[in-house]
C-alpha positions as CSV (number, residue, x, y, z in Angstrom):
1,M,144.3,133.5,-68.2
2,V,142.4,134.0,-71.5
3,S,138.6,133.1,-71.1
4,A,137.4,130.1,-72.9
5,Q,135.2,132.6,-75.6
6,S,137.8,134.4,-76.6
7,V,139.5,131.4,-77.8
8,C,136.9,129.9,-79.3
9,K,136.1,133.3,-81.3
10,E,139.9,133.1,-82.4
11,S,139.5,129.4,-83.6
12,L,135.6,130.1,-85.6
13,A,137.8,133.0,-87.4
14,K,140.1,130.0,-88.7
15,I,137.7,127.6,-89.5
16,K,134.2,129.1,-90.6
17,P,134.2,129.5,-93.9
18,T,133.5,133.5,-95.6
19,K,130.5,134.8,-97.1
20,Q,132.4,134.8,-100.6
21,E,134.0,131.1,-99.5
22,E,130.5,130.4,-99.0
23,R,128.9,131.7,-102.4
24,K,131.9,130.4,-104.3
25,V,131.3,126.7,-102.7
26,S,127.8,126.8,-102.9
27,V,127.9,127.9,-106.7
28,F,130.1,125.1,-107.6
29,I,128.1,122.5,-106.0
30,N,125.2,123.8,-107.8
31,E,126.5,123.0,-110.8
32,F,127.6,120.3,-110.1
33,I,124.3,119.1,-108.6
34,G,122.7,120.2,-111.7
35,K,124.8,118.4,-113.8
36,V,124.0,115.2,-112.3
37,N,120.2,115.7,-112.2
38,R,120.6,116.0,-115.5
39,Q,122.0,112.5,-116.2
40,I,119.2,110.9,-114.0
41,K,116.4,109.5,-115.2
42,H,114.1,108.3,-111.9
43,G,115.5,110.5,-109.3
44,R,116.5,113.8,-108.1
45,A,119.7,114.8,-106.8
46,I,120.1,116.8,-103.2
47,L,123.3,118.4,-101.2
48,G,123.4,116.3,-98.1
49,G,125.5,116.0,-95.1
50,S,127.5,119.5,-93.0
51,G,127.2,121.5,-97.1
52,A,122.8,121.1,-96.7
53,K,123.1,121.5,-92.8
54,G,125.5,125.2,-92.8
55,T,128.3,123.1,-90.5
56,W,131.0,122.8,-92.7
57,L,134.4,123.6,-92.1
58,K,136.7,125.8,-94.4
59,N,139.0,124.0,-96.6
60,A,136.6,121.1,-96.7
61,Y,136.6,119.9,-100.2
62,D,134.0,117.3,-100.6
63,A,130.5,117.3,-100.4
64,D,127.8,114.8,-99.8
65,I,125.1,114.3,-102.7
66,F,122.3,112.0,-102.4
67,V,119.6,111.4,-105.2
68,Q,116.4,110.6,-104.0
69,Y,114.4,108.0,-105.4
70,P,110.4,107.6,-104.9
71,H,109.3,105.8,-101.9
72,T,106.4,104.2,-103.4
73,Q,107.6,103.2,-106.8
74,F,111.1,101.8,-105.6
75,K,110.7,100.4,-102.5
76,H,111.1,97.0,-103.4
77,Q,113.7,97.7,-105.5
78,S,116.1,99.0,-102.6
79,D,118.8,96.9,-103.8
80,Q,118.9,97.8,-107.0
81,L,118.9,101.5,-106.9
82,S,122.8,101.7,-106.9
83,D,122.8,99.9,-110.4
84,L,120.0,102.3,-111.5
85,L,122.4,105.1,-110.1
86,A,125.7,103.7,-112.1
87,K,124.1,103.6,-115.0
88,D,123.2,107.4,-115.2
89,L,126.5,108.0,-113.7
90,K,128.3,107.0,-116.7
91,P,128.9,110.1,-118.4
92,L,130.4,111.7,-115.0
93,K,133.6,109.0,-114.6
94,S,132.3,107.8,-111.4
95,V,133.8,105.5,-109.2
96,R,131.7,102.8,-107.9
97,L,132.8,102.4,-103.6
98,H,131.3,99.3,-101.2
99,G,128.9,100.4,-98.8
100,S,125.0,99.2,-96.7
101,R,123.9,100.4,-100.0
102,D,127.0,101.4,-102.9
103,Y,127.6,105.0,-103.4
104,F,129.6,106.5,-106.2
105,Q,132.7,109.1,-105.8
106,V,133.1,111.7,-108.4
107,N,136.7,113.9,-108.4
108,V,136.1,117.8,-109.8
109,K,138.6,120.1,-109.4
110,G,140.2,119.0,-106.4
111,F,136.6,118.6,-104.8
112,T,135.2,114.9,-103.8
113,F,132.0,114.4,-104.4
114,E,129.9,111.4,-102.6
115,I,127.0,110.5,-104.5
116,V,124.6,108.1,-102.3
117,P,121.5,106.8,-103.9
118,I,118.6,106.6,-101.3
119,L,114.8,106.1,-101.1
120,N,112.8,109.8,-100.7
121,I,110.8,109.2,-97.5
122,K,108.9,111.4,-95.1
123,K,109.4,109.1,-91.7
124,A,112.5,107.3,-90.4
125,E,110.3,104.3,-90.4
126,D,110.0,104.2,-94.2
127,A,113.8,103.5,-94.9
128,V,114.6,100.2,-96.0
129,N,118.5,101.7,-95.8
130,I,120.0,104.0,-92.7
131,T,121.1,106.2,-95.8
132,D,117.3,106.8,-96.3
133,V,117.1,108.6,-92.9
134,S,120.1,111.0,-94.0
135,P,118.0,114.2,-95.3
136,L,115.5,113.7,-92.0
137,H,119.1,114.6,-90.3
138,A,119.6,117.5,-91.8
139,K,116.5,119.2,-91.8
140,F,116.3,118.7,-88.0
141,V,119.5,120.3,-87.9
142,C,118.5,123.4,-90.0
143,K,115.7,123.8,-87.6
144,Y,118.9,125.0,-85.2
145,K,121.1,127.5,-87.4
146,K,121.7,129.8,-84.5
147,Y,124.0,127.1,-83.1
148,A,125.7,126.4,-86.3
149,D,129.0,128.1,-85.3
150,D,129.0,126.4,-82.1
151,I,128.8,123.0,-84.2
152,R,131.8,124.0,-86.6
153,L,133.5,124.4,-83.1
154,A,133.0,121.1,-81.5
155,K,134.0,119.4,-84.7
156,Q,137.3,121.2,-84.9
157,F,137.7,120.3,-81.1
158,C,136.8,116.6,-81.6
159,K,139.0,116.8,-84.9
160,A,142.2,118.1,-83.0
161,S,141.6,115.7,-80.4
162,G,141.4,112.8,-82.3
163,C,137.9,111.6,-81.4
164,Y,135.9,112.7,-84.1
165,G,134.7,110.2,-86.9
166,A,132.6,107.3,-86.3
167,E,134.1,105.0,-89.0
168,S,135.3,101.6,-87.5
169,Y,139.0,102.5,-87.4
170,I,137.9,105.8,-85.4
171,G,135.3,104.7,-83.4
172,G,134.7,108.4,-82.5
173,F,131.7,110.8,-82.7
174,S,129.9,111.6,-85.8
175,G,129.4,115.4,-86.8
176,Y,125.5,114.2,-86.4
177,A,126.2,113.4,-82.9
178,L,127.8,116.2,-82.3
179,E,125.4,118.2,-83.5
180,I,122.6,116.7,-81.7
181,L,124.5,117.1,-78.4
182,V,125.3,120.9,-79.3
183,I,122.0,121.3,-79.9
184,Y,121.3,119.7,-76.6
185,Y,122.6,121.4,-74.5
186,K,122.7,125.2,-76.5
187,G,126.2,125.3,-77.4
188,F,129.6,124.3,-77.2
189,L,130.8,125.5,-74.3
190,P,127.7,123.8,-72.3
191,L,128.6,121.0,-74.0
192,L,131.7,120.6,-72.7
193,K,131.1,121.2,-69.4
194,N,128.3,119.0,-69.5
195,A,130.6,115.9,-70.6
196,L,132.3,116.2,-67.0
197,T,129.3,115.2,-65.5
198,W,128.9,112.0,-68.2
199,K,128.9,108.5,-66.3
200,S,129.0,106.0,-68.5
201,G,125.8,105.0,-70.3
202,T,124.4,108.3,-69.7
203,V,121.7,109.0,-72.0
204,I,120.8,112.2,-74.1
205,D,117.1,112.1,-75.7
206,I,116.2,115.3,-77.0
207,K,112.7,114.4,-78.0
208,K,112.4,113.2,-74.8
209,Y,110.8,109.6,-76.3
210,H,111.4,107.2,-73.7
211,K,111.0,107.7,-70.1
212,N,114.1,104.0,-69.9
213,A,116.0,104.4,-73.0
214,K,117.9,101.4,-72.1
215,A,114.8,99.2,-71.7
216,A,113.3,100.7,-74.9
217,L,116.3,100.0,-77.3
218,N,117.7,97.0,-78.1
219,Q,120.7,95.5,-76.4
220,S,122.8,95.6,-79.2
221,K,122.4,99.2,-79.5
222,L,123.8,100.3,-75.9
223,I,126.7,99.2,-76.0
224,S,128.8,102.6,-76.2
225,P,129.3,104.4,-73.0
226,L,127.2,107.5,-74.6
227,I,123.3,106.7,-75.9
228,I,122.5,109.4,-78.2
229,I,118.6,109.0,-79.4
230,D,118.1,109.7,-82.6
231,P,115.9,112.7,-82.4
232,V,114.5,111.6,-86.4
233,D,114.7,108.2,-85.4
234,S,113.6,106.6,-81.9
235,S,114.8,103.2,-82.3
236,R,118.3,104.2,-83.2
237,N,121.7,105.6,-81.3
238,A,123.3,107.6,-83.1
239,A,126.4,107.3,-80.8
240,A,126.5,103.4,-81.5
241,A,129.8,103.3,-83.1
242,L,131.7,105.8,-79.7
243,S,134.4,103.4,-78.0
244,Q,135.0,103.9,-74.4
245,E,138.6,105.2,-75.3
246,K,137.4,108.0,-77.6
247,Y,134.6,109.2,-75.2
248,S,137.4,109.6,-72.7
249,I,139.9,111.5,-75.1
250,L,136.7,113.9,-75.6
251,K,136.1,114.0,-71.6
252,E,140.0,114.8,-71.2
253,A,140.5,117.1,-73.5
254,A,137.1,119.1,-72.0
255,R,138.7,119.0,-68.5
256,R,142.1,120.7,-69.7
257,F,140.5,123.1,-71.9
258,L,137.9,124.5,-69.5
259,A,140.8,124.7,-67.0
260,K,143.4,126.4,-69.3
261,P,141.9,127.3,-72.5
262,H,144.4,127.8,-75.2
263,M,144.2,127.5,-78.9
264,K,145.9,124.5,-79.4
265,Y,142.5,122.5,-78.9
266,F,141.5,123.2,-82.1
267,E,144.9,122.7,-83.9
268,I,145.6,119.5,-86.0
269,E,148.9,118.5,-84.9
270,D,151.1,117.6,-88.2
271,A,152.1,113.5,-87.6
272,T,155.0,114.1,-89.4
273,E,158.7,112.4,-88.5
274,A,160.3,116.3,-87.8
275,V,156.9,117.1,-85.5
276,L,157.5,113.9,-83.7
277,R,161.1,114.0,-82.9
278,A,161.0,117.8,-82.1
279,K,157.9,116.8,-80.0
280,Y,159.3,113.7,-78.2
281,R,162.7,115.2,-78.1
282,G,165.2,113.3,-76.0
283,K,163.2,109.8,-75.8
284,S,163.2,106.9,-77.9
285,L,160.8,106.8,-80.8
286,L,159.5,104.4,-82.8
287,V,157.8,105.8,-86.2
288,V,156.1,103.5,-88.0
289,T,154.8,104.2,-92.1
290,L,152.2,102.0,-93.6
291,S,151.5,102.6,-97.3
292,G,150.3,100.3,-100.6
293,G,146.9,99.2,-99.0
294,I,144.0,99.2,-101.4
295,G,140.2,99.6,-101.1
296,K,138.1,103.3,-99.9
297,A,139.3,105.4,-96.9
298,D,137.0,103.4,-94.4
299,V,138.4,99.6,-95.4
300,L,141.6,101.0,-96.1
301,G,142.2,102.5,-92.5
302,A,140.5,99.1,-91.1
303,R,143.3,97.6,-92.4
304,Y,146.1,100.3,-91.2
305,L,144.8,100.1,-88.1
306,K,145.0,96.5,-87.2
307,M,148.7,96.5,-88.2
308,V,149.0,99.3,-85.9
309,R,147.4,96.9,-82.8
310,Y,150.0,94.5,-84.2
311,V,153.2,96.4,-84.2
312,E,151.6,97.5,-80.9
313,R,151.2,93.9,-79.0
314,A,154.9,93.2,-80.6
315,C,156.4,96.2,-78.7
316,V,154.4,95.6,-75.3
317,P,157.6,93.7,-73.7
318,L,159.6,97.3,-74.3
319,G,156.9,99.2,-72.7
320,I,154.8,101.7,-74.7
321,E,154.6,105.6,-72.8
322,E,152.8,107.0,-75.2
323,K,151.5,106.2,-79.0
324,G,149.3,107.4,-81.5
325,W,148.8,107.1,-85.5
326,R,147.0,108.9,-88.2
327,F,145.2,108.2,-91.8
328,D,145.4,110.6,-94.1
329,R,142.2,108.9,-95.6
330,K,143.9,108.9,-98.8
331,K,147.0,106.2,-99.5
332,S,149.0,106.1,-96.0
333,A,149.0,106.4,-92.1
334,N,152.0,106.3,-89.6
335,A,152.0,105.3,-86.1
336,W,154.5,106.6,-83.5
337,F,155.0,105.0,-79.6
338,V,157.3,106.6,-77.1
339,L,159.2,103.6,-75.6
340,K,160.9,103.2,-72.3
341,K,163.4,101.2,-73.8
342,T,164.9,100.1,-77.4
343,E,166.8,96.8,-76.3
344,L,165.8,93.7,-73.9
345,P,167.9,92.1,-71.9
346,S,169.4,88.2,-73.5
347,I,168.1,86.3,-71.3
348,E,163.7,86.0,-70.7
349,I,162.5,84.5,-67.8
350,R,159.4,82.7,-69.3
351,Q,156.8,81.5,-66.4
352,G,155.7,78.5,-66.4
353,P,152.4,76.0,-65.2
354,P,151.6,75.7,-61.1
355,L,153.6,73.3,-59.0
356,T,150.9,71.2,-59.0
357,L,150.3,70.8,-62.9
358,Q,153.0,67.4,-62.6
359,Q,152.5,66.2,-66.1
360,H,152.9,69.8,-67.2
361,V,155.7,70.8,-65.4
362,S,157.3,68.2,-66.4
363,D,156.5,68.9,-70.1
364,F,157.7,72.3,-69.4
365,K,160.9,70.7,-68.1
366,K,162.0,68.5,-71.1
367,K,161.4,71.9,-73.4
368,H,163.7,73.9,-71.2
369,K,166.9,73.0,-69.9
370,N,167.5,75.9,-67.2
371,T,164.6,76.0,-64.8
372,F,163.9,76.8,-61.8
373,I,161.2,77.2,-59.0
374,Q,159.7,80.6,-58.7
375,G,156.8,80.7,-56.5
376,N,154.4,78.1,-56.4
377,R,155.6,77.8,-60.0
378,I,158.1,76.5,-62.4
379,A,160.4,79.0,-64.8
380,A,163.2,78.7,-67.3
381,K,166.0,81.2,-68.1
382,V,165.2,81.1,-71.8
383,S,167.8,83.1,-74.6
384,R,166.1,85.9,-76.5
385,K,166.5,85.5,-80.4
386,E,165.0,89.0,-80.6
387,R,166.5,91.4,-78.6
388,T,166.6,95.0,-80.5
389,V,163.4,96.9,-81.3
390,Q,164.7,96.5,-85.3
391,Q,165.1,92.9,-84.6
392,I,161.7,92.7,-82.8
393,L,159.8,94.4,-85.6
394,A,161.7,92.6,-88.7
395,A,160.5,89.2,-86.7
396,A,157.0,90.2,-86.5
397,L,156.6,91.6,-90.2
398,K,157.7,88.3,-91.4
399,R,154.7,86.4,-89.9
400,Q,151.5,85.3,-91.3
401,E,149.4,87.4,-89.2
402,A,151.4,90.7,-90.7
403,R,151.8,89.4,-94.3
404,H,148.4,88.7,-94.5
405,L,147.4,92.6,-94.5
406,K,149.8,93.0,-97.7
407,M,150.7,96.5,-97.3
408,S,154.2,98.0,-97.1
409,T,155.6,98.9,-93.2
410,Q,158.6,100.8,-93.1
411,F,159.8,101.9,-89.6
412,K,162.7,103.5,-87.9
413,V,163.6,104.1,-84.2
414,I,164.7,107.4,-83.0
415,T,166.4,107.6,-80.1
416,G,166.9,110.6,-77.7
417,N,170.6,110.6,-79.4
418,S,169.6,110.7,-82.2
């Protein structure tokens, strides 16, 4: 069996930018930052995110640019920073996007820049908005440059596993949370090994701020299954957005990889119909394509997820063996469900109230003709209006809950014989 170290080495060669690529991207970004700084009157643009930390992945065509405004001068005008920046960025043809503080997007030669107005602060306590702290995160991570490659591996591993991203429609690990974990455990493989020992409510406090973090933090920040104390802000849980599902996914992926290391754990699977057909050959597969939503990626992703969950609820009577969904952060998403069956019996047994509730039983009998006793309840045989998966979904998509989401929803049923 190949070693985990050799698999990591092979994966790193695929995801780490070459020196030439780093130089090329660095020149391109610095030219853009220079252009932004020439437009700005009161602030200064700097590189942020994984670009500033040196942890970005190959073929990543986006960068975070923070425009810092003097804290003393603008701390009481925090809600006006976006308007100030909007005026300065007019020549760059930026698109304004809504956030905790509005930010701007500029596309240049296929490269996406997100420009965020922030206050220039020295310590987290001075922040007026959560984004103000971002450069402090970069400063912390940059102290541990020897772990840059391990951080890249952690990000790619989580992307391939489907648990990367703190957006509401993902509920996974943010890049910063993974950076803290890799630094805390001193590497990617040690992180995976220690992840197997996590219990729900495990606290990671790299700076040892708290003797009892659960007592010190606000209860609203302790909901996540893993609590990561932000090393630059002792009152913040850097994993607050992490869901139980994504937490469990990482633990399971870590267990499988360590038991049998393989490159597939770093490879992001395509979710095209052809790939899904091949993967689930011989099974009944429902593929749903969503498009036509309007809004920024985070908002659009959240709306697509609502529709995916709505379709999932409609399919529950058919039995769901496996499921998944993928959003390209642009304009479309697709979901897939491996179904136990594609057609329901013509007659449904509908459970009624307990026999002890005589009035409710009487009402149930008035509503249904073919009633009978089942255990301690009244029940009825009811003819189904929708039996096949096509009929069930077609009816579900006509309901107000689906129409309210205002998007195009197409589906295809692929049976074991098709």
